[in-house]
N, CA, C and O of each residue as an XYZ file, in Angstrom:
360
protein
N      87.322     34.689     97.899
C      88.304     34.579     99.087
C      88.166     35.983     99.997
O      88.076     37.099     99.486
N      88.167     35.746    101.297
C      87.848     36.520    102.062
C      89.025     37.348    102.981
O      89.691     36.519    103.600
N      89.356     38.393    103.177
C      90.499     38.838    103.993
C      90.168     38.500    105.193
O      88.991     38.362    105.526
N      91.310     38.301    106.104
C      91.208     37.739    107.456
C      90.260     38.474    108.346
O      89.616     37.879    109.211
N      90.153     39.974    108.112
C      89.174     40.714    108.811
C      87.811     40.385    108.589
O      86.944     40.616    109.432
N      87.577     39.840    107.454
C      85.936     39.345    107.151
C      85.904     38.129    107.409
O      85.076     37.496    106.754
N      86.590     37.492    108.227
C      86.200     36.053    108.601
C      85.899     35.791    110.181
O      86.753     36.001    111.042
N      84.843     35.402    110.411
C      84.467     34.841    111.896
C      84.971     33.805    112.318
O      85.564     33.050    111.548
N      84.834     33.520    113.751
C      85.424     32.299    114.064
C      84.476     31.449    115.168
O      84.510     31.796    116.348
N      83.750     30.483    114.803
C      83.052     29.892    115.660
C      83.387     28.381    116.057
O      83.873     27.631    115.211
N      83.138     27.973    117.272
C      83.368     26.847    118.090
C      81.913     25.792    117.595
O      82.014     24.565    117.564
N      81.077     26.267    117.364
C      79.843     25.434    116.807
C      79.644     25.932    115.207
O      79.985     27.017    114.737
N      79.010     24.845    114.539
C      78.719     25.386    113.434
C      77.718     26.544    113.224
O      76.602     26.538    113.746
N      78.157     27.495    112.466
C      77.222     29.004    112.428
C      76.097     28.859    111.706
O      76.072     27.995    110.830
N      74.959     29.689    111.953
C      73.769     29.689    111.375
C      74.093     30.540    110.091
O      75.080     31.276    110.119
N      73.294     30.470    108.957
C      73.200     31.206    107.893
C      73.768     30.092    106.822
O      73.680     28.878    107.004
N      74.370     30.725    105.663
C      74.466     30.176    104.665
C      75.798     29.133    104.710
O      76.968     29.516    104.722
N      75.421     27.962    104.728
C      76.632     26.786    104.748
C      77.798     26.980    103.810
O      78.933     26.636    104.138
N      77.522     27.528    102.647
C      78.613     27.700    101.742
C      79.656     28.582    101.997
O      80.724     28.561    101.384
N      79.344     29.431    102.971
C      80.426     30.330    103.399
C      81.331     29.829    104.754
O      82.159     30.598    105.242
N      81.115     28.575    105.275
C      81.496     28.319    106.393
C      82.461     27.214    106.047
O      82.162     26.531    105.067
N      83.518     26.943    106.665
C      84.620     25.978    106.559
C      85.085     25.328    107.823
O      85.439     26.146    108.673
N      85.173     24.115    108.158
C      85.613     23.912    109.458
C      87.014     23.362    109.211
O      87.351     22.478    108.424
N      87.769     24.092    110.072
C      89.456     24.069    110.020
C      89.904     23.675    111.356
O      89.103     23.445    112.261
N      91.160     23.595    111.492
C      92.008     23.228    112.621
C      92.719     24.234    112.641
O      93.279     24.647    111.625
N      92.841     24.911    114.028
C      94.035     26.339    114.319
C      95.219     25.671    114.048
O      95.408     24.541    114.498
N      95.936     26.174    113.445
C      97.471     26.010    113.393
C      98.493     26.796    114.302
O      99.376     26.212    114.932
N      98.294     28.287    114.327
C      98.876     29.149    114.604
C      98.306     30.289    115.277
O      97.347     30.755    114.663
N      98.623     30.933    116.441
C      97.847     32.090    116.694
C      98.917     33.379    116.780
O     100.007     33.257    117.338
N      98.590     34.298    116.324
C      99.835     35.653    116.173
C      98.885     37.018    116.760
O      98.091     37.755    116.175
N      99.295     36.979    117.975
C      98.838     38.395    119.007
C      99.155     39.734    117.934
O     100.197     39.651    117.283
N      98.504     40.651    117.787
C      98.554     41.815    116.639
C      98.014     43.029    117.734
O      97.153     43.833    117.377
N      98.457     43.057    118.736
C      97.982     44.299    119.486
C      96.430     43.868    119.918
O      96.283     43.012    120.790
N      95.433     44.407    119.364
C      94.028     44.441    120.017
C      93.361     43.290    119.260
O      92.242     42.884    119.575
N      94.069     42.780    118.262
C      93.438     41.413    117.603
C      94.233     40.521    117.377
O      95.365     40.892    117.066
N      93.982     39.143    117.439
C      94.693     37.867    116.740
C      94.447     37.377    115.604
O      93.311     37.210    115.162
N      95.679     37.053    114.921
C      95.383     36.583    113.423
C      95.395     35.010    113.939
O      96.206     34.624    114.782
N      94.543     34.269    113.422
C      94.179     32.973    113.550
C      94.427     32.266    112.325
O      93.613     32.400    111.411
N      95.569     31.433    112.153
C      95.960     30.937    110.969
C      95.472     29.513    111.183
O      95.677     28.925    112.244
N      94.758     28.914    110.058
C      94.357     27.538    110.123
C      95.399     26.626    109.327
O      96.043     26.997    108.345
N      95.442     25.555    109.838
C      96.105     24.547    108.880
C      95.496     24.561    107.587
O      94.298     24.575    107.303
N      96.789     24.553    106.635
C      95.987     24.722    104.971
C      96.063     26.341    104.961
O      95.389     26.645    103.977
N      96.401     27.183    105.381
C      96.650     28.675    105.043
C      95.737     29.575    105.085
O      96.052     30.736    104.826
N      94.448     29.255    105.408
C      93.303     30.265    105.762
C      93.502     31.122    107.196
O      93.821     30.592    108.260
N      93.302     32.239    107.047
C      93.391     33.169    108.309
C      91.997     33.785    108.594
O      91.026     33.726    107.840
N      92.059     34.391    109.817
C      90.944     34.909    110.464
C      91.609     35.979    111.264
O      92.666     35.708    111.834
N      91.012     37.336    111.370
C      91.445     38.360    112.388
C      90.387     38.521    113.245
O      89.353     39.037    112.820
N      90.482     38.154    114.410
C      89.567     38.540    115.618
C      90.148     39.136    116.779
O      91.355     39.054    117.010
N      89.218     39.821    117.628
C      89.469     40.428    118.613
C      90.306     39.669    119.689
O      89.890     38.514    119.786
N      91.321     39.926    120.509
C      91.424     39.232    121.517
C      90.968     38.718    122.491
O      91.359     37.677    123.020
N      89.811     39.628    122.922
C      88.437     39.155    123.759
C      87.963     38.030    123.149
O      87.779     36.947    123.704
N      87.749     38.319    121.906
C      86.927     36.629    120.977
C      87.731     35.527    121.175
O      87.247     34.437    121.482
N      89.112     35.736    121.006
C      90.082     34.527    121.046
C      90.068     34.132    122.644
O      89.764     32.954    122.832
N      90.252     34.653    123.446
C      90.019     34.134    124.896
C      88.870     33.711    125.200
O      88.890     32.805    126.033
N      87.465     34.153    124.691
C      86.279     33.713    124.728
C      86.054     32.222    124.401
O      85.462     31.347    125.033
N      86.812     32.195    123.031
C      86.736     30.749    122.178
C      87.800     29.784    122.853
O      87.816     28.607    122.493
N      88.649     30.214    123.775
C      89.913     29.538    124.146
C      90.500     28.701    123.075
O      90.501     27.470    123.075
N      90.985     29.451    122.183
C      91.597     29.067    120.999
C      93.095     28.643    121.220
O      93.783     29.411    121.893
N      93.624     27.591    120.762
C      94.859     27.048    120.786
C      95.344     26.315    119.524
O      94.476     25.835    118.795
N      96.502     26.192    119.224
C      96.810     25.242    118.089
C      96.134     23.859    118.362
O      96.077     23.407    119.506
N      95.629     23.208    117.289
C      94.904     22.089    117.325
C      93.360     22.063    117.542
O      92.638     21.082    117.367
N      93.025     23.139    117.900
C      91.428     23.369    118.260
C      90.649     23.344    117.075
O      90.856     24.249    116.267
N      89.715     22.405    116.789
C      88.579     22.422    115.587
C      87.655     23.669    115.703
O      86.822     23.755    116.606
N      87.815     24.543    114.845
C      86.626     25.543    114.560
C      85.971     25.786    113.313
O      86.099     24.976    112.395
N      85.284     26.816    113.187
C      84.560     27.308    112.079
C      85.004     28.484    111.669
O      85.168     29.454    112.409
N      85.265     28.447    110.220
C      85.779     30.010    109.649
C      84.515     30.040    108.835
O      84.015     29.148    108.150
N      84.042     31.490    109.108
C      82.650     32.041    108.084
C      82.953     33.446    107.744
O      83.238     34.362    108.515
N      82.821     33.460    106.209
C      83.112     34.787    105.350
C      81.913     35.631    105.912
O      80.878     35.144    106.368
N      82.168     36.810    105.826
C      81.181     37.850    106.281
C      81.055     38.953    105.618
O      82.018     39.715    105.524
N      79.760     39.260    104.998
C      79.769     40.422    104.219
C      80.459     40.752    102.998
O      80.560     41.948    102.727
N      80.997     39.819    102.141
C      81.979     40.053    101.046
C      81.217     39.977     99.591
O      80.459     39.064     99.264
N      81.479     40.834     98.980
C      80.871     40.777     97.489
C      82.223     40.485     96.623
O      83.262     41.107     96.846
N      82.130     39.627     95.761
C      83.373     39.513     94.819
C      83.066     38.813     93.494
O      81.903     38.618     93.141
N      84.123     38.436     92.763
C      83.874     37.635     91.460
C      83.709     36.213     91.984
O      84.349     35.684     92.893
N      82.630     35.636     91.166
C      82.299     34.310     91.163
C      83.330     33.462     90.068
O      83.639     33.934     88.974
N      83.644     32.569     90.403
C      84.894     31.888     89.577
C      84.147     31.327     88.312
O      84.798     30.796     87.411
N      82.601     31.461     88.238
C      81.847     31.091     87.046
C      81.522     32.356     86.205
O      80.649     32.397     85.338
N      82.244     33.273     86.529
C      81.702     34.779     86.023
C      80.511     35.415     86.873
O      80.009     34.643     87.690
N      80.042     36.559     86.815
C      79.443     37.331     87.554
C      80.011     37.618     89.002
O      81.199     37.505     89.306
N      78.905     38.039     89.921
C      79.329     38.395     91.269
C      78.676     37.348     92.246
O      77.597     36.814     91.988
N      79.411     37.088     93.403
C      78.615     36.540     94.479
C      78.594     37.412     95.822
O      79.398     38.315     96.057
N      77.645     37.044     96.595
C      77.425     37.480     97.975
C      77.593     36.682     98.870
O      76.821     35.724     98.848
N      78.466     36.718     99.824
C      78.508     36.075    100.939
C      78.420     36.540    102.296
O      79.024     37.531    102.706
N      77.618     35.774    103.032
C      77.533     36.370    104.447
C      76.934     35.461    105.262
O      75.827     35.092    104.870
N      77.406     34.901    106.468
C      77.271     34.003    107.196
C      77.157     34.766    108.731
O      78.070     34.491    109.510
N      76.250     35.569    109.143
C      76.304     36.443    110.267
C      75.342     35.882    111.270
O      74.252     36.450    111.210
N      75.407     35.073    112.044
C      74.739     34.842    113.161
C      75.614     33.902    114.108
O      76.717     33.444    113.810
N      74.969     33.710    115.225
C      75.627     33.110    116.234
C      76.666     34.197    117.174
O      76.321     35.342    117.467
N      77.944     33.600    117.552
C      78.556     34.408    118.230
C      79.955     34.272    117.684
O      80.325     33.144    117.360
N      80.894     35.450    117.525
C      82.143     35.367    117.204
C      82.643     36.798    117.478
O      83.822     37.090    117.276
């Protein structure tokens, strides 16, 4: 699981490890000063800059890709996993 601040948003499929990218539909946008919390239908969230949100022209119903970035955490089968999906623009 990635914290919202570690999730990038893309309008095109991101390059990198596809296991870290998930196609979602934007459900809600919440302005938070210099950032916007992008809530997807289904409960996942990403926190991006207001500039990025404007560049992506996000609105409820928009289909985007969420991609976890630079996270290391427990693997459900034991051990640790590293997740990174950093290329493209977000």
